[in-house]
C-alpha positions, 0 to 999 in steps of 0.5 A: 635708393633702390629701384622698384620693379613693376608688373608691365602693362603689355596691352590696352586690355591687359589689367592684370598678370600672373608671375609664372616663374622668377628667373632671378632670386634674391641676392642674384646680380642683375644686368640691364636686359636680363630676364627677371621673370615670366608673366602670364596674361590671358593671352600669352606667357611673356618675359619681363626684362630689367631696366636696372643694374645691381642686385635683386634685393627683394621679391615682393610677389611670389610665383603663382600670384596675380597682380594688377599691371604697374604693381611693384613686384620687387627691388633692385639696388646695392647689396645691403641697401635699405628698402622702403617700408612701403612701395614708393609712388612713381609715374604710371608706366606707358603702355606698349602699343602695336607698331601699326595700330592701336586697339581700343576695346569697346563694349557692345550692348551684350557686353561682348568686346569689340576692337576698332583700329587707329593708325599709331606707332609703338611708343616704347618697346616691351622691355622699356617700361618706365619706373613703377607706379603705386597700385594696390597690393598683390592679389593672390590666386583665389583661396581653396575652399574653407577648411574643415572643422576637425580636431587636431587628433582627428586630423593627425589620425587621418594623415597617419592613415593617408585618407582625406577627411573631406568625406567624413561627417562630423558629430562634434559641435558645429559639425566638428570631426572627431577621432571617433568620426574618423575611426567610424569612417575607416571601419565603414570603408573596410580600411583594415582590409586595405592592402598597400605597399609601404612605398605606395603609402608614402607616395600617396601621403606625399601627394595628399591622396586618399588611399581609400580612393585608389584602385589597386592592381597588385595581387589581391587588390594591393595598391602599388606605386604604379597605382599611386602614380596613376592617381596622381596623374588623374588629380584635377589640375587648374588650367592655365589662364590662357586655357581658361580664357579659351574655354570661356570665350569659345563656350560663349561663342558656340552657345550664343552664336548660331553657327552655320557651315558650308564646305567646298572641295578645292583642286590644288593640283595646278597651284602646287605645280606653280608653287614648285616653279616659284620655289625653284626660282628661289621664291618660297611661299607656303600653302597658307600664304595662298589661302590667306591671300585668297581669303583677303580678296574674297572678303573684299568681294563679299564684305558682309562676311567681314562683319559682326553683330551683337544681335541688334546691330551689324558692324562692317569692318572697313579693313581686313585684319586677318586672324591666323590661328597658331597652335602653341603649347598651352592652346591656340593664339590668333595673331592678327595681320592688320590691314591685310588688304593693303599688303602685297603677296610678299608682305603678307608672307613675311608678316604671317611668318613673323607673327607665327614665329613670335607666337610659337616663341611666346613673344606675341604682345597682347595687342598683336592678338586682338582686333582680328575681323576674320580668322583662318584656322589651317590644320592641313599639316595634321592629316585631317579630311574636314573639320568645323571651327568655332567663330572667335568672339568679335567676328562673324566667320572663320575658315577651317582648312583641312589637309590636301589629299590625293583623291580620284575625281572626274575631270574633263570626263575622265577619272583622275587623281587630283590634290583636293583640299576641303575648306569649311566656312563657319558663319554667324547665321544672323548676318551671313545666310546660306547663299552668301556663305556659299558664294564666299567659299566658292570665291576662295575656291575659284581663286585658288584654282586660278593659276593665272591669278597667282602669276599676276600676284607673285 
């Protein structure tokens, strides 16, 4: 009997995923461990491996379709093997859990998702999802707006003229667009005066563009292929699920959370000298490592910053689950370093490095991107003097780290060139007031400028 491929459940909060790309086609041979397809959750694009060996007999869910987790997506078996009329029932696949913690989503009074952590152990690897369970049929991407009421002859005329009938008002029954309506539209828009090269017209037809809406840059306003190429680039494109989620969450945060900002300049000169000494000894630490550790220590001193509010209650987080913003191709992901307060400097370095590498490779699990209690966004490598970050939903503050710049400053009564770095704390002003915010960024400043502290920690 053919084996059923299912859509894996890759996180506690993941309810559906989209098949982005099939790496195998029907009729292809499949070995255990082969990548079958790529799937996109609301946080990342991940790969699904095969647990079976044989031939990909049938693809049930095409690329671009969103379906619930545990839904059948295809069959693997022997060539010519008969497939069941409907996907068979099977036990529910176990969920993938984080090695160090299990994230449980809870809804606050405002509907905002909060995360609490419990110690746990991963029960299965991402690739080791059990056999499929019966679920609802695949749910396609939302359909385009309802079709226009247009006669076949009118539609053919619009296609021949390479125009969109969407702007044409129909005079037929129930607003149906007729040939006369298309002809009147063409005349009203001076279609007869339109100049367009044959190649440009063919390209516009292929891309389903409206030539009346393309600006020509050729002689006398003639539309050239370069004009059509520009119009193709300007066509609205659906954002990826990740980008849509980023947009929704940050808009929600910025419009519902009163942001308050406080900035300090930190003298990194002495720390840079010490960091070079460590590197010469074979102990390599990044600037981010020192910043993350300084943040952890400061959160322990000022625990109120490690809190969140729903507008009525305040929840303090006993552990520092440190979010670390990582830039990826589709946007930004924030893997969480769990229980960072219990890690040594070396352990913090190793964990941050591993998570960053997984993020850039698209290998992060959804549960590794949830549960952070405070986030650090470091743009130091991007040559920026200062910036403000938007608080991640479910947190009470975020630290924006700018570039380190050689700057003339007054030190010991003399003007000297020092390596200065600005950091800006964005806080939820409902729970963190100005004094606490200032105390927090100055706590980070004092630690980063205290080389003796780092000698004791490295």
